[in-house]
All heavy atoms as a GROMACS GRO file, in nm:
protein
  601
    1MET      N    1  18.088   0.999  11.225
    1MET     CA    2  17.969   1.057  11.166
    1MET      C    3  17.904   0.952  11.077
    1MET      O    4  17.973   0.875  11.011
    1MET     CB    5  18.005   1.177  11.078
    1MET     CG    6  18.064   1.294  11.152
    1MET     SD    7  18.095   1.435  11.042
    1MET     CE    8  18.241   1.378  10.960
    2THR      N    9  17.777   0.949  11.077
    2THR     CA   10  17.702   0.866  10.984
    2THR      C   11  17.625   0.962  10.894
    2THR      O   12  17.541   1.038  10.942
    2THR     CB   13  17.606   0.772  11.059
    2THR    OG1   14  17.681   0.695  11.151
    2THR    CG2   15  17.536   0.679  10.962
    3LEU      N   16  17.655   0.959  10.765
    3LEU     CA   17  17.598   1.054  10.671
    3LEU      C   18  17.531   0.980  10.556
    3LEU      O   19  17.566   0.867  10.525
    3LEU     CB   20  17.709   1.143  10.615
    3LEU     CG   21  17.795   1.215  10.719
    3LEU    CD1   22  17.917   1.275  10.654
    3LEU    CD2   23  17.714   1.322  10.788
    4MET      N   24  17.435   1.048  10.492
    4MET     CA   25  17.368   0.990  10.376
    4MET      C   26  17.400   1.075  10.254
    4MET      O   27  17.388   1.197  10.259
    4MET     CB   28  17.217   0.985  10.396
    4MET     CG   29  17.146   0.911  10.284
    4MET     SD   30  16.966   0.905  10.302
    4MET     CE   31  16.950   0.807  10.448
    5PHE      N   32  17.444   1.009  10.148
    5PHE     CA   33  17.476   1.075  10.022
    5PHE      C   34  17.404   1.006   9.908
    5PHE      O   35  17.360   0.892   9.921
    5PHE     CB   36  17.627   1.064   9.993
    5PHE     CG   37  17.714   1.137  10.090
    5PHE    CD1   38  17.776   1.069  10.192
    5PHE    CD2   39  17.734   1.273  10.079
    5PHE    CE1   40  17.857   1.134  10.282
    5PHE    CE2   41  17.815   1.340  10.168
    5PHE     CZ   42  17.878   1.271  10.270
    6GLN      N   43  17.399   1.074   9.795
    6GLN     CA   44  17.354   1.009   9.672
    6GLN      C   45  17.453   0.897   9.643
    6GLN      O   46  17.572   0.909   9.667
    6GLN     CB   47  17.353   1.112   9.559
    6GLN     CG   48  17.308   1.056   9.426
    6GLN     CD   49  17.306   1.163   9.319
    6GLN    OE1   50  17.299   1.282   9.348
    6GLN    NE2   51  17.314   1.121   9.194
    7LYS      N   52  17.404   0.785   9.595
    7LYS     CA   53  17.486   0.664   9.573
    7LYS      C   54  17.614   0.694   9.496
    7LYS      O   55  17.722   0.649   9.532
    7LYS     CB   56  17.402   0.559   9.501
    7LYS     CG   57  17.473   0.428   9.479
    7LYS     CD   58  17.380   0.328   9.412
    7LYS     CE   59  17.447   0.195   9.390
    7LYS     NZ   60  17.355   0.101   9.326
    8GLU      N   61  17.604   0.772   9.389
    8GLU     CA   62  17.721   0.802   9.307
    8GLU      C   63  17.824   0.886   9.383
    8GLU      O   64  17.944   0.867   9.367
    8GLU     CB   65  17.679   0.873   9.178
    8GLU     CG   66  17.601   0.787   9.082
    8GLU     CD   67  17.454   0.766   9.122
    8GLU    OE1   68  17.403   0.838   9.209
    8GLU    OE2   69  17.390   0.676   9.064
    9VAL      N   70  17.779   0.978   9.466
    9VAL     CA   71  17.870   1.060   9.547
    9VAL      C   72  17.940   0.971   9.650
    9VAL      O   73  18.061   0.982   9.672
    9VAL     CB   74  17.796   1.176   9.614
    9VAL    CG1   75  17.887   1.253   9.710
    9VAL    CG2   76  17.737   1.269   9.510
   10ALA      N   77  17.865   0.881   9.713
   10ALA     CA   78  17.925   0.788   9.810
   10ALA      C   79  18.030   0.701   9.744
   10ALA      O   80  18.134   0.673   9.803
   10ALA     CB   81  17.816   0.702   9.874
   11GLN      N   82  18.007   0.659   9.620
   11GLN     CA   83  18.105   0.578   9.548
   11GLN      C   84  18.232   0.658   9.523
   11GLN      O   85  18.342   0.606   9.535
   11GLN     CB   86  18.048   0.528   9.415
   11GLN     CG   87  17.945   0.420   9.432
   11GLN     CD   88  17.876   0.383   9.302
   11GLN    OE1   89  17.870   0.462   9.209
   11GLN    NE2   90  17.821   0.263   9.297
   12ARG      N   91  18.219   0.787   9.491
   12ARG     CA   92  18.336   0.871   9.467
   12ARG      C   93  18.413   0.896   9.597
   12ARG      O   94  18.536   0.895   9.598
   12ARG     CB   95  18.296   1.004   9.404
   12ARG     CG   96  18.248   0.988   9.260
   12ARG     CD   97  18.227   1.121   9.194
   12ARG     NE   98  18.348   1.199   9.188
   12ARG     CZ   99  18.434   1.197   9.086
   12ARG    NH1  100  18.410   1.120   8.983
   12ARG    NH2  101  18.541   1.272   9.087
   13ILE      N  102  18.343   0.918   9.706
   13ILE     CA  103  18.408   0.945   9.835
   13ILE      C  104  18.488   0.824   9.883
   13ILE      O  105  18.598   0.838   9.935
   13ILE     CB  106  18.304   0.987   9.940
   13ILE    CG1  107  18.247   1.126   9.907
   13ILE    CG2  108  18.363   0.986  10.080
   13ILE    CD1  109  18.128   1.166   9.991
   14THR      N  110  18.434   0.705   9.864
   14THR     CA  111  18.496   0.585   9.918
   14THR      C  112  18.583   0.509   9.817
   14THR      O  113  18.637   0.404   9.851
   14THR     CB  114  18.388   0.489   9.973
   14THR    OG1  115  18.297   0.456   9.869
   14THR    CG2  116  18.313   0.553  10.088
   15ALA      N  117  18.598   0.564   9.696
   15ALA     CA  118  18.678   0.496   9.592
   15ALA      C  119  18.824   0.486   9.633
   15ALA      O  120  18.878   0.577   9.696
   15ALA     CB  121  18.665   0.570   9.460
   16THR      N  122  18.887   0.375   9.598
   16THR     CA  123  19.030   0.357   9.625
   16THR      C  124  19.110   0.348   9.496
   16THR      O  125  19.231   0.331   9.500
   16THR     CB  126  19.055   0.231   9.710
   16THR    OG1  127  19.000   0.119   9.642
   16THR    CG2  128  18.992   0.244   9.847
   17GLY      N  129  19.046   0.358   9.384
   17GLY     CA  130  19.111   0.354   9.254
   17GLY      C  131  19.007   0.353   9.146
   17GLY      O  132  18.886   0.354   9.173
   18GLY      N  133  19.049   0.356   9.023
   18GLY     CA  134  18.954   0.351   8.912
   18GLY      C  135  18.905   0.489   8.873
   18GLY      O  136  18.957   0.592   8.916
   19ARG      N  137  18.802   0.491   8.793
   19ARG     CA  138  18.754   0.619   8.740
   19ARG      C  139  18.681   0.703   8.844
   19ARG      O  140  18.670   0.824   8.827
   19ARG     CB  141  18.669   0.597   8.616
   19ARG     CG  142  18.530   0.547   8.639
   19ARG     CD  143  18.457   0.530   8.506
   19ARG     NE  144  18.345   0.616   8.487
   19ARG     CZ  145  18.226   0.602   8.544
   19ARG    NH1  146  18.204   0.505   8.624
   19ARG    NH2  147  18.128   0.685   8.520
   20ASP      N  148  18.630   0.644   8.951
   20ASP     CA  149  18.561   0.720   9.056
   20ASP      C  150  18.658   0.790   9.151
   20ASP      O  151  18.621   0.879   9.224
   20ASP     CB  152  18.469   0.630   9.137
   20ASP     CG  153  18.344   0.590   9.060
   20ASP    OD1  154  18.308   0.661   8.964
   20ASP    OD2  155  18.284   0.488   9.095
   21TYR      N  156  18.785   0.747   9.151
   21TYR     CA  157  18.885   0.801   9.242
   21TYR      C  158  18.930   0.938   9.192
   21TYR      O  159  18.962   0.956   9.076
   21TYR     CB  160  19.005   0.706   9.250
   21TYR     CG  161  19.106   0.742   9.356
   21TYR    CD1  162  19.077   0.722   9.490
   21TYR    CD2  163  19.229   0.793   9.322
   21TYR    CE1  164  19.170   0.753   9.588
   21TYR    CE2  165  19.322   0.824   9.419
   21TYR     CZ  166  19.292   0.804   9.551
   21TYR     OH  167  19.384   0.835   9.648
   22GLY      N  168  18.929   1.038   9.282
   22GLY     CA  169  18.968   1.173   9.242
   22GLY      C  170  18.992   1.261   9.364
   22GLY      O  171  19.014   1.213   9.475
   23GLY      N  172  18.986   1.390   9.342
   23GLY     CA  173  19.013   1.487   9.448
   23GLY      C  174  18.922   1.472   9.569
   23GLY      O  175  18.968   1.483   9.684
   24LEU      N  176  18.795   1.445   9.546
   24LEU     CA  177  18.702   1.426   9.657
   24LEU      C  178  18.740   1.304   9.740
   24LEU      O  179  18.742   1.310   9.864
   24LEU     CB  180  18.559   1.411   9.604
   24LEU     CG  181  18.448   1.391   9.706
   24LEU    CD1  182  18.441   1.510   9.802
   24LEU    CD2  183  18.315   1.372   9.635
   25SER      N  184  18.778   1.196   9.674
   25SER     CA  185  18.821   1.074   9.744
   25SER      C  186  18.946   1.100   9.826
   25SER      O  187  18.956   1.061   9.943
   25SER     CB  188  18.852   0.962   9.644
   25SER     OG  189  18.746   0.943   9.556
   26VAL      N  190  19.042   1.167   9.766
   26VAL     CA  191  19.170   1.194   9.833
   26VAL      C  192  19.149   1.278   9.958
   26VAL      O  193  19.196   1.245  10.066
   26VAL     CB  194  19.269   1.263   9.737
   26VAL    CG1  195  19.394   1.310   9.810
   26VAL    CG2  196  19.307   1.170   9.624
   27ARG      N  197  19.074   1.388   9.946
   27ARG     CA  198  19.052   1.476  10.061
   27ARG      C  199  18.972   1.408  10.171
   27ARG      O  200  19.006   1.420  10.289
   27ARG     CB  201  18.983   1.604  10.015
   27ARG     CG  202  19.082   1.701   9.956
   27ARG     CD  203  19.018   1.827   9.910
   27ARG     NE  204  19.028   1.816   9.764
   27ARG     CZ  205  18.938   1.852   9.677
   27ARG    NH1  206  18.827   1.904   9.716
   27ARG    NH2  207  18.955   1.836   9.550
   28ALA      N  208  18.867   1.337  10.135
   28ALA     CA  209  18.785   1.271  10.236
   28ALA      C  210  18.864   1.164  10.309
   28ALA      O  211  18.858   1.153  10.432
   28ALA     CB  212  18.660   1.210  10.171
   29GLN      N  213  18.944   1.086  10.236
   29GLN     CA  214  19.017   0.975  10.297
   29GLN      C  215  19.143   1.023  10.368
   29GLN      O  216  19.197   0.952  10.452
   29GLN     CB  217  19.050   0.870  10.191
   29GLN     CG  218  18.925   0.804  10.140
   29GLN     CD  219  18.949   0.711  10.024
   29GLN    OE1  220  19.059   0.659  10.008
   29GLN    NE2  221  18.847   0.691   9.941
   30TRP      N  222  19.189   1.144  10.338
   30TRP     CA  223  19.303   1.201  10.408
   30TRP      C  224  19.260   1.242  10.548
   30TRP      O  225  19.334   1.228  10.644
   30TRP     CB  226  19.358   1.319  10.331
   30TRP     CG  227  19.473   1.389  10.397
   30TRP    CD1  228  19.594   1.336  10.427
   30TRP    CD2  229  19.474   1.524  10.442
   30TRP    NE1  230  19.672   1.432  10.487
   30TRP    CE2  231  19.601   1.548  10.498
   30TRP    CE3  232  19.381   1.627  10.440
   30TRP    CZ2  233  19.637   1.670  10.551
   30TRP    CZ3  234  19.418   1.749  10.493
   30TRP    CH2  235  19.544   1.770  10.548
   31LEU      N  236  19.136   1.289  10.560
   31LEU     CA  237  19.085   1.337  10.688
   31LEU      C  238  19.016   1.228  10.770
   31LEU      O  239  19.014   1.235  10.892
   31LEU     CB  240  18.985   1.452  10.664
   31LEU     CG  241  19.043   1.577  10.601
   31LEU    CD1  242  18.932   1.673  10.563
   31LEU    CD2  243  19.142   1.644  10.695
   32CYS      N  244  18.958   1.130  10.704
   32CYS     CA  245  18.875   1.031  10.773
   32CYS      C  246  18.891   0.892  10.711
   32CYS      O  247  18.940   0.878  10.600
   32CYS     CB  248  18.728   1.069  10.761
   32CYS     SG  249  18.684   1.228  10.827
   33THR      N  250  18.843   0.794  10.783
   33THR     CA  251  18.824   0.661  10.728
   33THR      C  252  18.678   0.657  10.681
   33THR      O  253  18.587   0.679  10.761
   33THR     CB  254  18.848   0.553  10.835
   33THR    OG1  255  18.982   0.566  10.881
   33THR    CG2  256  18.826   0.415  10.778
   34CYS      N  257  18.656   0.634  10.554
   34CYS     CA  258  18.522   0.640  10.496
   34CYS      C  259  18.480   0.501  10.449
   34CYS      O  260  18.554   0.436  10.376
   34CYS     CB  261  18.519   0.735  10.377
   34CYS     SG  262  18.589   0.896  10.411
   35GLU      N  263  18.362   0.458  10.488
   35GLU     CA  264  18.311   0.327  10.446
   35GLU      C  265  18.166   0.339  10.402
   35GLU      O  266  18.088   0.410  10.465
   35GLU     CB  267  18.320   0.227  10.561
   35GLU     CG  268  18.460   0.196  10.604
   35GLU     CD  269  18.463   0.094  10.716
   35GLU    OE1  270  18.374   0.007  10.720
   35GLU    OE2  271  18.553   0.105  10.800
   36ARG      N  272  18.131   0.266  10.296
   36ARG     CA  273  17.991   0.258  10.253
   36ARG      C  274  17.921   0.155  10.340
   36ARG      O  275  17.976   0.049  10.367
   36ARG     CB  276  17.982   0.215  10.107
   36ARG     CG  277  18.028   0.321  10.012
   36ARG     CD  278  18.025   0.270   9.872
   36ARG     NE  279  18.148   0.191   9.854
   36ARG     CZ  280  18.187   0.141   9.739
   36ARG    NH1  281  18.113   0.157   9.632
   36ARG    NH2  282  18.299   0.074   9.729
   37LEU      N  283  17.800   0.186  10.382
   37LEU     CA  284  17.725   0.091  10.464
   37LEU      C  285  17.618   0.019  10.384
   37LEU      O  286  17.628  -0.099  10.359
   37LEU     CB  287  17.663   0.162  10.584
   37LEU     CG  288  17.761   0.221  10.686
   37LEU    CD1  289  17.687   0.290  10.797
   37LEU    CD2  290  17.853   0.114  10.740
   38PHE      N  291  17.515   0.090  10.342
   38PHE     CA  292  17.406   0.026  10.268
   38PHE      C  293  17.324   0.130  10.194
   38PHE      O  294  17.331   0.249  10.225
   38PHE     CB  295  17.315  -0.054  10.362
   38PHE     CG  296  17.259   0.026  10.477
   38PHE    CD1  297  17.141   0.096  10.464
   38PHE    CD2  298  17.326   0.031  10.598
   38PHE    CE1  299  17.090   0.170  10.570
   38PHE    CE2  300  17.276   0.103  10.705
   38PHE     CZ  301  17.157   0.174  10.690
   39ASP      N  302  17.249   0.085  10.095
   39ASP     CA  303  17.159   0.171  10.019
   39ASP      C  304  17.025   0.180  10.091
   39ASP      O  305  16.985   0.086  10.160
   39ASP     CB  306  17.136   0.116   9.879
   39ASP     CG  307  17.262   0.121   9.793
   39ASP    OD1  308  17.357   0.191   9.831
   39ASP    OD2  309  17.263   0.052   9.689
   40VAL      N  310  16.957   0.291  10.072
   40VAL     CA  311  16.823   0.311  10.126
   40VAL      C  312  16.730   0.324  10.007
   40VAL      O  313  16.756   0.403   9.916
   40VAL     CB  314  16.816   0.438  10.213
   40VAL    CG1  315  16.676   0.459  10.267
   40VAL    CG2  316  16.918   0.432  10.326
   41GLY      N  317  16.624   0.246  10.006
   41GLY     CA  318  16.530   0.250   9.895
   41GLY      C  319  16.456   0.382   9.886
   41GLY      O  320  16.427   0.445   9.987
   42PRO      N  321  16.424   0.427   9.765
   42PRO     CA  322  16.352   0.553   9.747
   42PRO      C  323  16.215   0.554   9.816
   42PRO      O  324  16.165   0.660   9.853
   42PRO     CB  325  16.337   0.567   9.596
   42PRO     CG  326  16.431   0.471   9.536
   42PRO     CD  327  16.460   0.365   9.638
   43ARG      N  328  16.158   0.436   9.837
   43ARG     CA  329  16.024   0.430   9.900
   43ARG      C  330  16.030   0.464  10.049
   43ARG      O  331  15.926   0.478  10.113
   43ARG     CB  332  15.964   0.292   9.879
   43ARG     CG  333  15.933   0.269   9.731
   43ARG     CD  334  15.878   0.134   9.700
   43ARG     NE  335  15.774   0.093   9.794
   43ARG     CZ  336  15.726  -0.028   9.804
   43ARG    NH1  337  15.773  -0.123   9.725
   43ARG    NH2  338  15.631  -0.057   9.889
   44ALA      N  339  16.150   0.479  10.106
   44ALA     CA  340  16.163   0.516  10.246
   44ALA      C  341  16.138   0.666  10.268
   44ALA      O  342  16.131   0.711  10.381
   44ALA     CB  343  16.303   0.480  10.297
   45PHE      N  344  16.123   0.742  10.158
   45PHE     CA  345  16.105   0.887  10.167
   45PHE      C  346  15.974   0.929  10.103
   45PHE      O  347  15.922   0.862  10.014
   45PHE     CB  348  16.220   0.959  10.094
   45PHE     CG  349  16.354   0.924  10.149
   45PHE    CD1  350  16.428   0.820  10.093
   45PHE    CD2  351  16.407   0.992  10.257
   45PHE    CE1  352  16.553   0.787  10.142
   45PHE    CE2  353  16.531   0.960  10.308
   45PHE     CZ  354  16.604   0.858  10.250
   46VAL      N  355  15.921   1.041  10.150
   46VAL     CA  356  15.800   1.098  10.091
   46VAL      C  357  15.831   1.243  10.058
   46VAL      O  358  15.862   1.321  10.148
   46VAL     CB  359  15.681   1.091  10.189
   46VAL    CG1  360  15.559   1.160  10.130
   46VAL    CG2  361  15.652   0.948  10.227
   47PRO      N  362  15.826   1.282   9.935
   47PRO     CA  363  15.812   1.204   9.813
   47PRO      C  364  15.941   1.127   9.784
   47PRO      O  365  16.049   1.170   9.826
   47PRO     CB  366  15.786   1.309   9.705
   47PRO     CG  367  15.852   1.433   9.755
   47PRO     CD  368  15.841   1.426   9.906
   48PRO      N  369  15.933   1.016   9.711
   48PRO     CA  370  16.052   0.938   9.680
   48PRO      C  371  16.149   1.016   9.591
   48PRO      O  372  16.106   1.079   9.495
   48PRO     CB  373  16.000   0.814   9.608
   48PRO     CG  374  15.856   0.835   9.586
   48PRO     CD  375  15.812   0.957   9.659
   49PRO      N  376  16.278   1.014   9.623
   49PRO     CA  377  16.375   1.085   9.537
   49PRO      C  378  16.400   1.009   9.407
   49PRO      O  379  16.372   0.890   9.396
   49PRO     CB  380  16.502   1.088   9.623
   49PRO     CG  381  16.490   0.969   9.712
   49PRO     CD  382  16.343   0.952   9.738
   50ALA      N  383  16.456   1.079   9.310
   50ALA     CA  384  16.487   1.017   9.181
   50ALA      C  385  16.624   0.949   9.184
   50ALA      O  386  16.667   0.893   9.085
   50ALA     CB  387  16.485   1.124   9.073
   51VAL      N  388  16.693   0.955   9.299
   51VAL     CA  389  16.825   0.893   9.313
   51VAL      C  390  16.821   0.790   9.425
   51VAL      O  391  16.728   0.787   9.504
   51VAL     CB  392  16.934   0.999   9.342
   51VAL    CG1  393  16.947   1.096   9.227
   51VAL    CG2  394  16.906   1.070   9.472
   52THR      N  395  16.925   0.706   9.432
   52THR     CA  396  16.935   0.608   9.540
   52THR      C  397  17.026   0.661   9.649
   52THR      O  398  17.144   0.684   9.625
   52THR     CB  399  16.993   0.475   9.487
   52THR    OG1  400  16.909   0.427   9.382
   52THR    CG2  401  17.002   0.371   9.598
   53PRO      N  402  16.973   0.685   9.769
   53PRO     CA  403  17.058   0.731   9.879
   53PRO      C  404  17.140   0.614   9.936
   53PRO      O  405  17.099   0.499   9.931
   53PRO     CB  406  16.960   0.780   9.985
   53PRO     CG  407  16.827   0.789   9.917
   53PRO     CD  408  16.833   0.692   9.804
   54ARG      N  409  17.257   0.645   9.993
   54ARG     CA  410  17.344   0.544  10.054
   54ARG      C  411  17.399   0.601  10.184
   54ARG      O  412  17.444   0.713  10.191
   54ARG     CB  413  17.458   0.509   9.960
   54ARG     CG  414  17.557   0.412  10.022
   54ARG     CD  415  17.660   0.366   9.923
   54ARG     NE  416  17.600   0.262   9.840
   54ARG     CZ  417  17.661   0.206   9.738
   54ARG    NH1  418  17.781   0.242   9.705
   54ARG    NH2  419  17.602   0.112   9.668
   55TRP      N  420  17.394   0.519  10.289
   55TRP     CA  421  17.452   0.556  10.418
   55TRP      C  422  17.602   0.532  10.413
   55TRP      O  423  17.648   0.430  10.362
   55TRP     CB  424  17.394   0.473  10.531
   55TRP     CG  425  17.262   0.521  10.579
   55TRP    CD1  426  17.142   0.463  10.554
   55TRP    CD2  427  17.234   0.634  10.661
   55TRP    NE1  428  17.042   0.534  10.614
   55TRP    CE2  429  17.095   0.640  10.680
   55TRP    CE3  430  17.314   0.733  10.718
   55TRP    CZ2  431  17.035   0.740  10.756
   55TRP    CZ3  432  17.252   0.832  10.792
   55TRP    CH2  433  17.115   0.835  10.811
   56CYS      N  434  17.679   0.624  10.469
   56CYS     CA  435  17.824   0.611  10.481
   56CYS      C  436  17.862   0.645  10.624
   56CYS      O  437  17.795   0.724  10.691
   56CYS     CB  438  17.897   0.708  10.390
   56CYS     SG  439  17.879   0.672  10.216
   57VAL      N  440  17.970   0.588  10.671
   57VAL     CA  441  18.022   0.622  10.803
   57VAL      C  442  18.161   0.681  10.784
   57VAL      O  443  18.240   0.633  10.703
   57VAL     CB  444  18.024   0.501  10.898
   57VAL    CG1  445  18.116   0.392  10.849
   57VAL    CG2  446  18.061   0.542  11.039
   58TRP      N  447  18.188   0.792  10.854
   58TRP     CA  448  18.318   0.858  10.850
   58TRP      C  449  18.372   0.857  10.992
   58TRP      O  450  18.307   0.902  11.085
   58TRP     CB  451  18.304   1.002  10.806
   58TRP     CG  452  18.268   1.022  10.662
   58TRP    CD1  453  18.196   0.938  10.584
   58TRP    CD2  454  18.300   1.134  10.582
   58TRP    NE1  455  18.182   0.990  10.460
   58TRP    CE2  456  18.244   1.110  10.456
   58TRP    CE3  457  18.368   1.252  10.604
   58TRP    CZ2  458  18.257   1.201  10.352
   58TRP    CZ3  459  18.381   1.342  10.501
   58TRP    CH2  460  18.326   1.316  10.375
   59CYS      N  461  18.492   0.805  11.009
   59CYS     CA  462  18.558   0.805  11.139
   59CYS      C  463  18.679   0.895  11.131
   59CYS      O  464  18.753   0.892  11.033
   59CYS     CB  465  18.602   0.663  11.177
   59CYS     SG  466  18.464   0.550  11.196
   60ARG      N  467  18.698   0.975  11.232
   60ARG     CA  468  18.810   1.068  11.233
   60ARG      C  469  18.943   0.993  11.233
   60ARG      O  470  18.958   0.893  11.300
   60ARG     CB  471  18.802   1.157  11.356
   60ARG     CG  472  18.904   1.265  11.354
   60ARG     CD  473  18.889   1.353  11.472
   60ARG     NE  474  19.002   1.445  11.469
   60ARG     CZ  475  18.998   1.565  11.516
   60ARG    NH1  476  18.890   1.609  11.574
   60ARG    NH2  477  19.103   1.642  11.510
   61GLY      N  478  19.037   1.045  11.159
   61GLY     CA  479  19.169   0.984  11.150
   61GLY      C  480  19.196   0.940  11.009
   61GLY      O  481  19.105   0.916  10.931
   62PRO      N  482  19.324   0.929  10.971
   62PRO     CA  483  19.358   0.889  10.835
   62PRO      C  484  19.320   0.745  10.807
   62PRO      O  485  19.312   0.663  10.897
   62PRO     CB  486  19.509   0.909  10.828
   62PRO     CG  487  19.553   0.901  10.969
   62PRO     CD  488  19.439   0.951  11.054
   63ARG      N  489  19.300   0.718  10.681
   63ARG     CA  490  19.266   0.582  10.637
   63ARG      C  491  19.382   0.489  10.670
   63ARG      O  492  19.497   0.517  10.643
   63ARG     CB  493  19.240   0.584  10.487
   63ARG     CG  494  19.193   0.454  10.432
   63ARG     CD  495  19.166   0.472  10.284
   63ARG     NE  496  19.115   0.351  10.229
   63ARG     CZ  497  18.987   0.318  10.225
   63ARG    NH1  498  18.898   0.399  10.275
   63ARG    NH2  499  18.948   0.205  10.174
   64ARG      N  500  19.352   0.377  10.727
   64ARG     CA  501  19.454   0.279  10.761
   64ARG      C  502  19.471   0.181  10.647
   64ARG      O  503  19.376   0.148  10.578
   64ARG     CB  504  19.413   0.202  10.887
   64ARG     CG  505  19.410   0.290  11.006
   64ARG     CD  506  19.384   0.208  11.130
   64ARG     NE  507  19.379   0.297  11.243
   64ARG     CZ  508  19.291   0.289  11.339
   64ARG    NH1  509  19.201   0.195  11.338
   64ARG    NH2  510  19.294   0.374  11.438
   65SER      N  511  19.592   0.133  10.631
   65SER     CA  512  19.620   0.034  10.528
   65SER      C  513  19.548  -0.096  10.563
   65SER      O  514  19.545  -0.137  10.678
   65SER     CB  515  19.770   0.009  10.519
   65SER     OG  516  19.794  -0.096  10.430
   66ARG      N  517  19.490  -0.160  10.467
   66ARG     CA  518  19.420  -0.285  10.492
   66ARG      C  519  19.515  -0.404  10.483
   66ARG      O  520  19.476  -0.515  10.505
   66ARG     CB  521  19.306  -0.301  10.394
   66ARG     CG  522  19.201  -0.195  10.419
   66ARG     CD  523  19.081  -0.216  10.336
   66ARG     NE  524  18.991  -0.104  10.362
   66ARG     CZ  525  18.864  -0.112  10.354
   66ARG    NH1  526  18.807  -0.223  10.320
   66ARG    NH2  527  18.788  -0.009  10.379
   67ARG      N  528  19.640  -0.377  10.448
   67ARG     CA  529  19.738  -0.486  10.442
   67ARG      C  530  19.779  -0.525  10.583
   67ARG      O  531  19.800  -0.440  10.667
   67ARG     CB  532  19.863  -0.441  10.366
   67ARG     CG  533  19.841  -0.433  10.221
   67ARG     CD  534  19.974  -0.411  10.154
   67ARG     NE  535  19.959  -0.295  10.068
   67ARG     CZ  536  20.057  -0.226  10.020
   67ARG    NH1  537  20.181  -0.256  10.050
   67ARG    NH2  538  20.036  -0.125   9.942
   68ARG      N  539  19.790  -0.651  10.604
   68ARG     CA  540  19.834  -0.701  10.733
   68ARG      C  541  19.984  -0.722  10.727
   68ARG      O  542  20.036  -0.775  10.631
   68ARG     CB  543  19.764  -0.830  10.768
   68ARG     CG  544  19.613  -0.810  10.780
   68ARG     CD  545  19.548  -0.937  10.812
   68ARG     NE  546  19.588  -0.973  10.949
   68ARG     CZ  547  19.523  -1.056  11.023
   68ARG    NH1  548  19.419  -1.117  10.978
   68ARG    NH2  549  19.564  -1.084  11.146
   69THR      N  550  20.052  -0.678  10.831
   69THR     CA  551  20.196  -0.701  10.833
   69THR      C  552  20.222  -0.841  10.885
   69THR      O  553  20.159  -0.886  10.981
   69THR     CB  554  20.266  -0.599  10.925
   69THR    OG1  555  20.205  -0.605  11.053
   69THR    CG2  556  20.254  -0.459  10.869
   70PRO      N  557  20.310  -0.913  10.819
   70PRO     CA  558  20.335  -1.051  10.864
   70PRO      C  559  20.405  -1.050  10.999
   70PRO      O  560  20.487  -0.965  11.028
   70PRO     CB  561  20.426  -1.108  10.755
   70PRO     CG  562  20.482  -0.990  10.683
   70PRO     CD  563  20.386  -0.876  10.703
   71THR      N  564  20.370  -1.146  11.080
   71THR     CA  565  20.434  -1.160  11.210
   71THR      C  566  20.551  -1.256  11.198
   71THR      O  567  20.543  -1.353  11.125
   71THR     CB  568  20.335  -1.210  11.317
   71THR    OG1  569  20.281  -1.332  11.271
   71THR    CG2  570  20.223  -1.110  11.338
   72ARG      N  571  20.655  -1.227  11.270
   72ARG     CA  572  20.772  -1.314  11.265
   72ARG      C  573  20.775  -1.399  11.391
   72ARG      O  574  20.756  -1.349  11.501
   72ARG     CB  575  20.899  -1.233  11.258
   72ARG     CG  576  20.909  -1.153  11.131
   72ARG     CD  577  21.039  -1.081  11.128
   72ARG     NE  578  21.039  -0.988  11.016
   72ARG     CZ  579  21.143  -0.920  10.977
   72ARG    NH1  580  21.257  -0.934  11.040
   72ARG    NH2  581  21.133  -0.839  10.877
   73SER      N  582  20.799  -1.524  11.372
   73SER     CA  583  20.811  -1.612  11.489
   73SER      C  584  20.958  -1.621  11.527
   73SER      O  585  21.047  -1.624  11.442
   73SER     CB  586  20.755  -1.751  11.460
   73SER     OG  587  20.825  -1.808  11.351
   74THR      N  588  20.983  -1.619  11.655
   74THR     CA  589  21.122  -1.629  11.702
   74THR      C  590  21.159  -1.775  11.720
   74THR      O  591  21.079  -1.854  11.767
   74THR     CB  592  21.141  -1.553  11.835
   74THR    OG1  593  21.046  -1.604  11.927
   74THR    CG2  594  21.118  -1.407  11.816
   75PRO      N  595  21.283  -1.811  11.682
   75PRO     CA  596  21.323  -1.953  11.693
   75PRO      C  597  21.345  -1.996  11.835
   75PRO      O  598  21.359  -1.930  11.926
   75PRO     CB  599  21.453  -1.961  11.614
   75PRO     CG  600  21.496  -1.822  11.585
   75PRO     CD  601  21.382  -1.733  11.617
   0.00000   0.00000   0.00000
């Protein structure tokens, strides 16, 4: 899914720690892989909103660890 949220909501959904991380982040990332894409300027809308919209992409499935597992070479 590609969804648009208010910038602050998108930050909370995609947070991995810090003060923005909370129940919304946990639930969203438990169900999906969530990534922020880009901000959309208020001038793209008529009338312009008072907030900054941000595009996010949600892919079905749990969030994958970004750590790479080391590969072992055989002697």
